[in-house]
PAVEXTI-49899 format. One line per 2 residues: number of its first residue (from 1); their letters; for each residue x, y, z of N, C-alpha, C. Coordinates in steps of 0.02 Angstrom, whole numbers. Layout:
NUM> a> X,Y,Z,X,Y,Z,X,Y,Z | ...;
% end
This chain:
1> xx> 308,957,-1227,334,1017,-1194,398,999,-1159 | 447,1043,-1160,512,1028,-1130,534,1086,-1085;
3> xx> 567,1069,-1031,595,1119,-987,670,1121,-999 | 696,1177,-1017,767,1183,-1027,801,1192,-959;
5> xx> 853,1152,-946,885,1155,-881,918,1222,-868 | 946,1253,-920,981,1316,-911,932,1373,-897;
7> xx> 875,1372,-931,826,1426,-923,758,1395,-910 | 745,1375,-848,684,1338,-832,621,1377,-845;
9> xx> 625,1443,-853,565,1482,-865,543,1479,-938 | 587,1453,-982,570,1449,-1053,539,1382,-1068;
11> xx> 481,1382,-1099,446,1320,-1115,444,1311,-1190 | 462,1252,-1214,459,1237,-1285,408,1181,-1295;
13> xx> 375,1182,-1352,323,1133,-1367,342,1092,-1428 | 329,1028,-1427,336,990,-1490,284,1013,-1540;
15> xx> 302,1014,-1602,255,1036,-1654,207,980,-1670 | 150,999,-1697,101,948,-1718,132,903,-1771;
17> xx> 176,931,-1812,208,891,-1865,250,835,-1834 | 287,851,-1780,328,800,-1747,284,745,-1718;
19> xx> 232,764,-1683,188,715,-1652,148,677,-1704 | 127,711,-1756,89,679,-1810,132,625,-1843;
21> xx> 196,639,-1852,241,591,-1883,248,528,-1840 | 251,538,-1774,257,482,-1728,195,438,-1729;
23> xx> 136,469,-1731,73,431,-1728,52,402,-1795 | 69,437,-1849,43,418,-1916,64,347,-1936;
25> xx> 123,327,-1914,146,260,-1932,110,204,-1896 | 71,222,-1845,38,172,-1804,-39,174,-1811;
27> xx> -67,234,-1820,-139,242,-1820,-162,285,-1878 | -227,284,-1888,-259,332,-1932,-277,393,-1888;
29> xx> -250,450,-1905,-263,511,-1866,-327,544,-1891 | -376,548,-1847,-441,575,-1866,-451,648,-1846;
31> xx> -412,671,-1797,-419,740,-1775,-358,760,-1735 | -338,822,-1739,-284,848,-1697,-301,920,-1678;
33> xx> -300,933,-1613,-318,999,-1588,-273,1016,-1529 | -272,1080,-1512,-238,1102,-1451,-291,1110,-1398;
35> xx> -292,1062,-1350,-344,1061,-1299,-313,1066,-1230 | -339,1112,-1189,-310,1125,-1123,-236,1145,-1129;
37> xx> -219,1175,-1185,-150,1197,-1196,-103,1141,-1215 | -130,1081,-1230,-88,1023,-1245,-109,992,-1312;
39> xx> -60,970,-1352,-77,936,-1415,-118,873,-1402 | -176,869,-1435,-222,813,-1423,-243,783,-1490;
41> xx> -241,717,-1494,-257,682,-1556,-312,631,-1544 | -355,622,-1594,-401,566,-1596,-376,519,-1649;
43> xx> -359,458,-1630,-330,410,-1676,-368,344,-1673 | -359,304,-1725,-394,240,-1729,-349,189,-1763;
45> xx> -354,127,-1739,-318,73,-1773,-345,66,-1844 | -301,51,-1890,-321,48,-1961,-375,-5,-1973;
47> xx> -372,-60,-1935,-421,-113,-1946,-488,-100,-1913 | -493,-45,-1874,-557,-27,-1844,-571,-61,-1778;
49> xx> -522,-96,-1751,-528,-126,-1685,-459,-135,-1655 | -456,-139,-1589,-392,-144,-1555,-363,-214,-1562;
51> xx> -298,-220,-1573,-266,-286,-1577,-256,-316,-1507 | -215,-367,-1502,-203,-400,-1438,-167,-354,-1390;
53> xx> -171,-373,-1327,-137,-333,-1275,-63,-324,-1289 | -30,-378,-1310,42,-376,-1323,59,-326,-1378;
55> xx> 18,-326,-1431,31,-280,-1487,18,-208,-1465 | -35,-197,-1428,-49,-130,-1403,9,-105,-1359;
57> xx> 32,-147,-1314,87,-127,-1270,149,-110,-1309 | 164,-150,-1361,224,-138,-1401,219,-70,-1437;
59> xx> 161,-55,-1465,151,8,-1501,156,68,-1454 | 123,64,-1398,125,121,-1351,193,130,-1319;
61> xx> 230,75,-1310,298,80,-1285,342,116,-1335 | 332,102,-1400,370,135,-1452,354,210,-1455;
63> xx> 289,226,-1446,269,297,-1446,300,333,-1386 | 301,300,-1329,330,330,-1268,404,345,-1280;
65> xx> 441,297,-1308,512,308,-1320,524,363,-1371 | 479,368,-1421,487,419,-1473,474,489,-1447;
67> xx> 435,495,-1393,418,561,-1367,461,581,-1307 | 506,537,-1286,548,554,-1228,589,616,-1239;
69> xx> 618,623,-1299,660,681,-1314,619,745,-1318 | 553,739,-1326,509,798,-1330,484,819,-1261;
71> xx> 504,781,-1209,486,797,-1140,410,798,-1129 | 376,749,-1158,304,743,-1147,287,670,-1131;
73> xx> 231,661,-1095,204,595,-1083,141,587,-1126 | 135,531,-1162,72,518,-1197,18,492,-1149;
75> xx> -34,531,-1140,-91,512,-1098,-144,481,-1143 | -159,416,-1132,-201,379,-1179,-266,358,-1144;
77> xx> -322,375,-1175,-388,356,-1150,-431,332,-1209 | -478,287,-1193,-524,265,-1245,-572,321,-1265;
79> xx> -585,325,-1329,-641,366,-1353,-698,321,-1375 | -680,265,-1407,-728,214,-1427,-692,147,-1428;
81> xx> -698,110,-1373,-660,48,-1367,-678,-3,-1420 | -743,-9,-1435,-765,-59,-1484,-734,-48,-1553;
83> xx> -723,15,-1570,-696,31,-1636,-621,46,-1634 | -589,34,-1577,-517,44,-1571,-496,116,-1580;
85> xx> -535,162,-1549,-522,234,-1558,-499,264,-1492 | -444,303,-1494,-416,332,-1434,-415,408,-1437;
87> xx> -409,436,-1377,-388,506,-1370,-318,504,-1340 | -270,533,-1376,-201,536,-1351,-182,609,-1341;
89> xx> -169,626,-1279,-150,695,-1262,-78,693,-1237 | -38,739,-1261,33,741,-1243,42,791,-1186;
91> xx> 55,763,-1126,58,802,-1065,131,820,-1050 | 145,882,-1032,214,901,-1017,241,864,-956;
93> xx> 302,840,-962,334,808,-905,351,861,-853 | 333,847,-791,348,894,-738,416,876,-708;
95> xx> 456,927,-700,522,917,-671,515,917,-595 | 523,859,-565,512,853,-493,569,885,-454;
97> xx> 551,913,-397,601,942,-353,635,887,-313 | 700,893,-301,734,842,-261,707,841,-189;
99> xx> 701,782,-162,675,774,-94,728,794,-43 | 704,818,13,748,833,69,753,770,111;
101> xx> 805,731,99,811,665,132,821,672,208 | 840,731,231,846,741,303,779,728,338;
103> xx> 724,746,304,658,733,332,646,658,339 | 665,621,286,656,548,288,694,517,346;
105> xx> 757,537,354,798,508,407,773,528,476 | 751,591,482,725,615,547,662,576,566;
107> xx> 617,566,518,556,528,531,572,455,547 | 622,428,513,642,358,526,666,351,598;
109> xx> 709,396,620,736,393,688,680,404,739 | 636,452,725,580,466,770,534,405,776;
111> xx> 521,373,719,478,313,720,511,256,757 | 577,248,747,613,198,786,604,210,861;
113> xx> 608,273,880,602,290,951,531,276,976 | 480,293,936,412,281,959,396,207,961;
115> xx> 423,168,914,413,95,916,450,66,976 | 510,92,990,548,68,1047,510,82,1112;
117> xx> 478,140,1115,438,156,1175,379,108,1180 | 348,93,1122,293,44,1122,317,-24,1145;
119> xx> 376,-45,1122,404,-109,1144,422,-108,1218 | 446,-52,1243,463,-46,1314,400,-53,1357;
121> xx> 345,-21,1334,282,-27,1372,259,-100,1374 | 268,-135,1318,251,-206,1316,296,-246,1364;
123> xx> 361,-230,1361,410,-269,1400,404,-257,1474 | 378,-199,1495,373,-183,1567,302,-192,1593;
125> xx> 258,-220,1552,190,-233,1576,193,-282,1634 | 159,-268,1690,161,-313,1748,137,-384,1731;
127> xx> 87,-389,1688,62,-455,1669,115,-492,1629 | 147,-458,1582,199,-490,1542,256,-514,1586;
129> xx> 279,-472,1632,335,-490,1676,316,-548,1721 | 254,-549,1746,232,-603,1790,228,-670,1754;
131> xx> 206,-669,1692,197,-731,1654,262,-756,1622 | 303,-711,1597,362,-731,1559,424,-736,1603;
133> xx> 424,-701,1660,481,-703,1705,457,-715,1777 | 426,-772,1789,398,-785,1857,453,-789,1910;
135> xx> 514,-805,1890,569,-811,1938,607,-745,1945 | 584,-694,1912,618,-629,1915,649,-610,1848;
137> xx> 661,-547,1839,688,-522,1776,743,-471,1789 | 781,-458,1736,834,-407,1740,820,-353,1688;
139> xx> 859,-300,1692,853,-247,1642,870,-273,1572 | 914,-321,1569,931,-350,1504,872,-387,1473;
141> xx> 831,-418,1514,770,-451,1489,723,-400,1457 | 714,-344,1491,671,-291,1464,701,-262,1400;
143> xx> 767,-251,1401,800,-223,1342,794,-271,1283 | 804,-336,1296,800,-385,1242,730,-387,1211;
145> xx> 679,-387,1254,610,-388,1229,595,-326,1188 | 618,-268,1212,607,-205,1175,641,-207,1107;
147> xx> 702,-232,1106,741,-233,1043,710,-279,992 | 689,-339,1012,661,-385,963,593,-361,939;
149> xx> 557,-324,982,494,-294,960,507,-243,905 | 557,-201,915,575,-150,865,595,-183,800;
151> xx> 637,-234,805,661,-269,744,601,-300,707 | 556,-332,745,499,-365,713,453,-316,678;
153> xx> 433,-263,714,385,-216,685,417,-173,631 | 476,-146,644,509,-106,592,526,-149,531;
155> xx> 541,-213,542,554,-257,486,494,-263,440 | 434,-267,470,372,-271,431,360,-207,392;
157> xx> 363,-149,427,349,-84,395,401,-68,343 | 465,-80,359,520,-65,313,514,-107,249;
159> xx> 499,-172,258,493,-216,200,434,-194,156 | 379,-175,187,320,-150,150,340,-92,105;
161> xx> 372,-42,134,389,18,96,444,6,44 | 492,-37,61,544,-52,13,517,-93,-45;
163> xx> 462,-130,-33,429,-164,-88,404,-115,-140 | 373,-61,-115,351,-7,-160,411,27,-193;
165> xx> 461,43,-153,518,82,-178,557,43,-231 | 572,-20,-218,609,-60,-266,569,-74,-330;
167> xx> 503,-83,-322,461,-92,-381,459,-29,-423 | 457,29,-391,457,92,-429,522,100,-467;
169> xx> 578,80,-436,642,83,-472,642,35,-532 | 615,-24,-522,612,-73,-576,570,-48,-635;
171> xx> 516,-13,-620,470,11,-672,490,79,-700 | 543,109,-673,564,174,-696,520,231,-671;
173> xx> 485,221,-616,443,272,-586,483,308,-532 | 488,373,-537,526,411,-488,487,416,-423;
175> xx> 520,400,-368,487,400,-303,537,421,-250 | 510,448,-195,552,468,-139,571,408,-96;
177> xx> 617,419,-50,629,370,2,567,366,47 | 559,312,85,500,307,128,498,361,182;
179> xx> 437,385,195,425,430,251,391,389,306 | 427,374,359,400,334,414,360,379,460;
181> xx> 305,353,487,260,393,528,259,366,599 | 285,404,647,279,383,717,207,383,739;
183> xx> 190,340,786,121,334,810,117,327,885 | 59,311,908,48,303,980,83,240,1005;
185> xx> 124,245,1057,160,186,1083,112,130,1104 | 51,149,1126,3,99,1150,-19,52,1094;
187> xx> -14,74,1031,-34,31,975,26,13,931 | 85,11,962,144,-11,926,194,43,912;
189> xx> 173,106,910,220,161,900,228,184,829 | 185,161,783,191,183,714,123,183,679;
191> xx> 116,230,633,58,231,589,77,208,519 | 133,173,514,155,147,449,203,195,415;
193> xx> 201,198,349,246,240,311,217,248,241 | 248,292,202,227,300,133,285,327,92;
195> xx> 281,318,26,330,349,-18,292,399,-63 | 328,451,-83,298,501,-127,316,485,-199;
197> xx> 265,473,-239,275,455,-309,281,519,-351 | 337,527,-386,351,589,-421,340,585,-496;
199> xx> 326,527,-522,308,520,-592,254,467,-597 | 210,472,-647,152,427,-650,170,358,-676;
201> xx> 132,306,-657,141,240,-686,123,242,-760 | 159,203,-799,149,206,-872,83,175,-893;
203> xx> 65,118,-863,5,82,-885,-27,46,-825 | -80,10,-839,-116,-24,-786,-73,-78,-753;
205> xx> -32,-110,-792,12,-162,-763,58,-132,-711 | 88,-75,-727,132,-42,-679,94,-20,-617;
207> xx> 32,2,-627,-9,27,-571,-23,-30,-521 | -42,-88,-546,-58,-143,-500,5,-171,-468;
209> xx> 60,-173,-506,123,-198,-478,147,-152,-422 | 143,-86,-433,162,-38,-381,117,-44,-320;
211> xx> 52,-52,-331,5,-54,-276,13,-114,-231 | 27,-173,-261,28,-235,-223,98,-255,-198;
213> xx> 150,-225,-226,218,-246,-207,231,-236,-132 | 209,-179,-105,221,-165,-35,183,-210,13;
215> xx> 116,-213,7,78,-255,54,97,-329,52 | 110,-356,-7,127,-427,-11,195,-440,20;
217> xx> 244,-396,8,310,-404,39,304,-397,114 | 267,-347,138,259,-338,210,222,-395,242;
219> xx> 172,-422,207,133,-478,235,176,-540,242 | 222,-551,195,266,-609,199,308,-606,263;
221> xx> 334,-547,279,373,-539,341,327,-545,402 | 266,-519,395,217,-524,451,205,-597,469;
223> xx> 198,-640,419,187,-711,432,245,-742,471 | 306,-724,453,365,-750,488,364,-726,560;
225> xx> 351,-661,570,349,-632,637,293,-664,678 | 236,-678,646,179,-708,681,197,-777,707;
227> xx> 227,-818,666,245,-886,687,295,-883,744 | 347,-841,737,396,-834,791,363,-808,855;
229> xx> 318,-760,847,284,-731,905,241,-782,942 | 208,-827,905,167,-878,938,211,-928,975;
231> xx> 268,-945,946,313,-990,981,340,-959,1045 | 345,-893,1046,371,-858,1106,316,-843,1157;
233> xx> 253,-852,1138,197,-838,1183,190,-893,1235 | 151,-879,1287,143,-929,1341,70,-948,1350;
235> xx> 56,-1011,1365,-13,-1032,1379,-35,-1008,1448 | -99,-994,1455,-127,-972,1518,-188,-1015,1534;
237> xx> -189,-1047,1592,-246,-1088,1611,-304,-1043,1632 | -363,-1074,1638,-422,-1036,1660,-412,-1007,1730;
239> xx> -380,-1047,1774,-367,-1022,1842,-319,-964,1841 | -267,-969,1800,-218,-914,1795,-251,-851,1766;
241> xx> -297,-862,1719,-331,-806,1688,-373,-768,1740 | -407,-805,1783,-447,-774,1836,-401,-736,1884;
243> xx> -345,-767,1901,-297,-736,1947,-269,-671,1917 | -255,-672,1851,-228,-613,1818,-279,-556,1819;
245> xx> -342,-573,1805,-395,-522,1805,-404,-492,1874 | -395,-533,1925,-402,-507,1994,-342,-466,2015;
247> xx> -282,-489,1994,-221,-454,2015,-210,-389,1976 | -231,-389,1911,-220,-330,1869,-286,-311,1835;
249> xx> -335,-290,1874,-402,-277,1845,-403,-221,1793 | -359,-174,1799,-360,-117,1752,-314,-126,1692;
251> xx> -277,-182,1691,-228,-192,1638,-242,-252,1594 | -282,-298,1619,-296,-357,1578,-354,-342,1530;
253> xx> -344,-360,1467,-396,-347,1417,-385,-396,1359 | -437,-404,1320,-432,-448,1262,-419,-406,1199;
255> xx> -392,-438,1149,-373,-403,1087,-414,-432,1030 | -445,-388,990,-481,-411,931,-430,-436,880;
257> xx> -432,-500,867,-381,-529,824,-410,-547,756 | -369,-543,703,-393,-561,637,-398,-637,630;
259> xx> -429,-658,574,-438,-730,562,-371,-766,560 | -319,-731,540,-253,-762,536,-230,-785,605;
261> xx> -245,-746,656,-227,-765,724,-271,-824,748 | -333,-824,728,-378,-879,746,-351,-944,715;
263> xx> -328,-939,654,-299,-997,620,-237,-1022,657 | -196,-975,681,-137,-994,719,-156,-1027,785;
265> xx> -210,-1004,815,-233,-1035,877,-254,-1108,866 | -283,-1123,808,-299,-1193,792,-236,-1235,786;
267> xx> -185,-1206,756,-122,-1242,748,-90,-1256,816 | -96,-1207,862,-67,-1213,928,-118,-1239,980;
269> xx> -171,-1271,956,-225,-1293,1001,-200,-1338,1057 | -153,-1383,1042,-127,-1428,1093,-84,-1391,1144;
271> xx> -63,-1332,1126,-20,-1292,1169,-61,-1251,1219 | -125,-1240,1203,-169,-1198,1244,-211,-1244,1289;
273> xx> -209,-1234,1354,-248,-1277,1400,-323,-1267,1391 | -362,-1319,1405,-435,-1315,1399,-463,-1260,1444;
275> xx> -505,-1218,1415,-534,-1163,1453,-488,-1104,1462 | -425,-1112,1440,-376,-1059,1447,-367,-1020,1383;
277> xx> -311,-987,1379,-297,-946,1321,-222,-943,1311 | -200,-901,1266,-128,-891,1254,-113,-817,1262;
279> xx> -63,-801,1302,-43,-731,1311,11,-716,1259 | -4,-669,1216,41,-655,1160,104,-619,1182;
281> xx> 159,-642,1155,223,-609,1166,222,-543,1126 | 260,-492,1147,262,-430,1108,279,-440,1034;
283> xx> 318,-490,1018,332,-503,947,269,-522,910 | 225,-562,943,161,-579,912,118,-516,905;
285> xx> 123,-470,953,86,-407,947,113,-366,889 | 178,-370,876,206,-336,817,175,-364,753;
287> xx> 163,-430,753,129,-460,695,58,-435,689 | 25,-424,747,-43,-396,746,-43,-327,714;
289> xx> 5,-285,733,11,-219,702,26,-225,628 | 68,-273,610,84,-285,540,22,-306,500;
291> xx> -20,-348,530,-83,-367,498,-127,-305,487 | -131,-263,539,-172,-203,535,-149,-157,479;
293> xx> -84,-144,476,-56,-100,424,-67,-129,355 | -55,-194,348,-64,-227,283,-137,-223,260;
295> xx> -182,-240,306,-253,-242,288,-280,-173,270 | -263,-122,309,-288,-55,295,-263,-30,227;
297> xx> -200,-46,211,-173,-25,147,-205,-62,89 | -229,-123,101,-258,-163,47,-331,-148,33;
299> xx> -363,-107,75,-432,-89,60,-436,-58,-10 | -481,-82,-53,-485,-57,-122,-521,11,-125;
301> xx> -489,61,-95,-519,127,-88,-470,180,-112 | -495,229,-149,-458,289,-167,-387,271,-190;
303> xx> -337,303,-159,-268,290,-179,-228,253,-126 | -264,211,-87,-229,162,-47,-198,110,-94;
305> xx> -155,68,-67,-122,17,-110,-174,-26,-146 | -225,-48,-109,-277,-88,-140,-318,-47,-190;
307> xx> -324,18,-177,-360,62,-224,-322,68,-290 | -255,72,-287,-215,74,-348,-226,9,-388;
309> xx> -222,-47,-353,-229,-111,-387,-298,-119,-418 | -350,-98,-382,-418,-102,-409,-426,-59,-471;
311> xx> -397,2,-469,-403,48,-525,-371,20,-588 | -322,-25,-579,-290,-57,-637,-336,-107,-671;
313> xx> -390,-126,-636,-434,-179,-662,-501,-151,-686 | -527,-100,-652,-593,-75,-668,-589,-2,-691;
315> xx> -646,22,-718,-648,91,-742,-658,139,-683 | -649,205,-694,-653,253,-638,-720,252,-601;
317> xx> -775,244,-637,-840,244,-604,-848,184,-557 | -831,125,-582,-836,65,-540,-788,69,-481;
319> xx> -729,98,-494,-680,106,-440,-708,149,-384 | -742,203,-401,-771,247,-351,-827,212,-313;
321> xx> -868,173,-349,-923,137,-316,-897,86,-266 | -848,47,-286,-819,-2,-241,-785,32,-183;
323> xx> -754,90,-196,-721,128,-143,-768,150,-89 | -828,175,-108,-877,195,-57,-902,135,-17;
325> xx> -909,78,-51,-928,17,-14,-873,-2,36 | -810,7,15,-755,-8,60,-754,38,121;
327> xx> -769,102,110,-772,149,166,-827,130,215 | -884,108,188,-939,85,231,-918,26,273;
329> xx> -882,-21,242,-857,-79,279,-809,-58,334 | -766,-9,318,-719,18,368,-757,45,428;
331> xx> -809,82,415,-848,112,469,-881,58,512 | -909,7,479,-941,-48,516,-891,-85,559;
333> xx> -829,-91,535,-778,-128,572,-745,-86,626 | -764,-22,631,-739,20,685,-680,64,668;
335> xx> -662,68,604,-605,110,584,-630,179,562 | -659,214,610,-691,278,596,-640,331,573;
337> xx> -585,337,610,-535,388,594,-505,377,525 | -490,314,509,-461,298,444,-510,315,388;
339> xx> -573,297,397,-624,310,346,-633,385,335 | -636,423,389,-645,496,383,-584,527,350;
341> xx> -524,503,368,-463,530,339,-462,519,263 | -483,460,241,-485,445,169,-534,491,133;
343> xx> -592,501,163,-642,545,133,-616,616,126 | -583,640,179,-557,708,178,-501,716,126;
345> xx> -454,668,125,-397,674,80,-416,665,7 | -464,620,-6,-485,609,-76,-531,663,-101;
347> xx> -567,696,-55,-613,751,-72,-662,731,-127 | -680,667,-129,-728,644,-178,-701,636,-248;
349> xx> -637,652,-259,-608,647,-326,-592,575,-342 | -593,558,-406,-578,490,-426,-503,478,-433;
351> xx> -486,416,-445,-416,397,-456,-396,418,-526 | -338,451,-535,-319,476,-601,-301,420,-650;
353> xx> -283,362,-625,-263,307,-669,-193,317,-696 | -168,269,-735,-101,275,-764,-102,318,-827;
355> xx> -44,329,-857,-41,368,-919,-82,333,-973 | -71,269,-982,-109,230,-1031,-160,189,-993;
357> xx> -224,209,-1000,-277,176,-962,-319,130,-1006 | -288,103,-1057,-327,64,-1106,-307,-9,-1110;
359> xx> -243,-25,-1099,-220,-94,-1106,-237,-132,-1042 | -274,-186,-1048,-297,-224,-990,-240,-264,-959;
361> xx> -246,-276,-893,-196,-317,-859,-210,-391,-871 | -160,-431,-859,-166,-503,-872,-210,-536,-819;
363> xx> -234,-596,-835,-274,-634,-787,-233,-652,-725 | -168,-661,-735,-125,-677,-678,-124,-620,-627;
365> xx> -122,-558,-652,-122,-501,-606,-190,-492,-573 | -243,-508,-609,-310,-505,-579,-315,-557,-523;
367> xx> -286,-616,-535,-285,-668,-483,-245,-645,-422 | -190,-609,-435,-150,-583,-380,-189,-532,-339;
369> xx> -229,-491,-374,-272,-443,-338,-323,-480,-294 | -353,-533,-320,-401,-572,-281,-367,-603,-220;
371> xx> -306,-627,-229,-268,-655,-173,-256,-601,-120 | -241,-540,-143,-230,-485,-96,-293,-469,-57;
373> xx> -352,-478,-87,-414,-467,-51,-426,-522,1 | -403,-583,-14,-405,-636,36,-360,-619,95;
375> xx> -300,-592,79,-254,-570,132,-287,-517,175 | -323,-470,143,-359,-418,180,-408,-449,230;
377> xx> -446,-497,207,-496,-529,250,-463,-566,308 | -407,-600,293,-372,-638,345,-336,-593,395;
379> xx> -315,-533,373,-271,-492,414,-307,-436,453 | -368,-419,434,-400,-360,465,-426,-377,535;
381> xx> -404,-343,587,-432,-353,654,-501,-321,659 | -551,-357,681,-619,-330,686,-627,-284,747;
383> xx> -603,-223,740,-605,-177,798,-676,-164,821 | -725,-169,776,-794,-157,795,-818,-202,851;
385> xx> -789,-261,856,-809,-309,908,-789,-285,977 | -736,-242,979,-712,-218,1043,-755,-160,1070;
387> xx> -799,-134,1026,-840,-78,1046,-903,-101,1084 | -916,-166,1082,-979,-191,1112,-964,-238,1171;
% end
């Protein structure tokens, strides 16, 4: 189906003869019907079984290129995998509306402001000022702390979203600029960001690459911010800790930290006095927020980043089963709002998958997905522990 630019209300359809000619050179055509208003074919490999992944990819790439001028996407699903039989439906390409980039820029500026407010609250905390500036502080000290907090946290979020955006450009997937989300200053000032995908991923490989590009890029920056933040943090003795709790009873509190922070504490063990602790610099707190954003996005649920990656590996039914297990884990860990939001937004519907849902991803990409699950375990703060 094609949309004519001059007369967008006029719709033209490729003929069955055109599509039949494209498919006949590759498959044995067993059936062709007009289903759901779209040309649909049942085809089978001549040898009665599917060839190697590389050969399948080459054939489907050729079919995709052959149908570009017809303004349709070939939607490929298994009908009988053992016998190499597919259902190929030619779906009309939707002409996406141009994004209003003013919204993107406005949200970016608003998020910068909310993160800056979060950094300012960190920088003006009485405990922070007492520990980091015992001899006194100036407005420049507060401004500097606020600025580096903004740079650290926005650097993590920005890198995460640009990972998605640049990967989409590489794969030829149309996507919007990032939409940054301002958040509560008390938890850093941001709820992360997202990009709007305007065209579907071509295959499972593209789906997993798109899903993991953002979290892995953001996590790399988070690690850098975490190390810098720990070097900027200060040790607190047991006596000082008692004095802080007495001097600021309503402001001193502990933070549920992920395993990654525990690992860093082992590295800095000689830096922390016996019986004492380490008071995290706001930059280290930015890394904590970065861990939180990375981990939540990596949950293999619905259409979160981890959900996209999982869908590239398993079938829709298994994807949904693992997703419900992930939601249960979210609830146990104390992420009630996030779990409820996912349930509401997904409305119980499954992941649509890529256009071609038949060619398996490589073992290397499966290994990358497993590594991302390790990152999830290392980065997720156990908020449930703070409830008890």
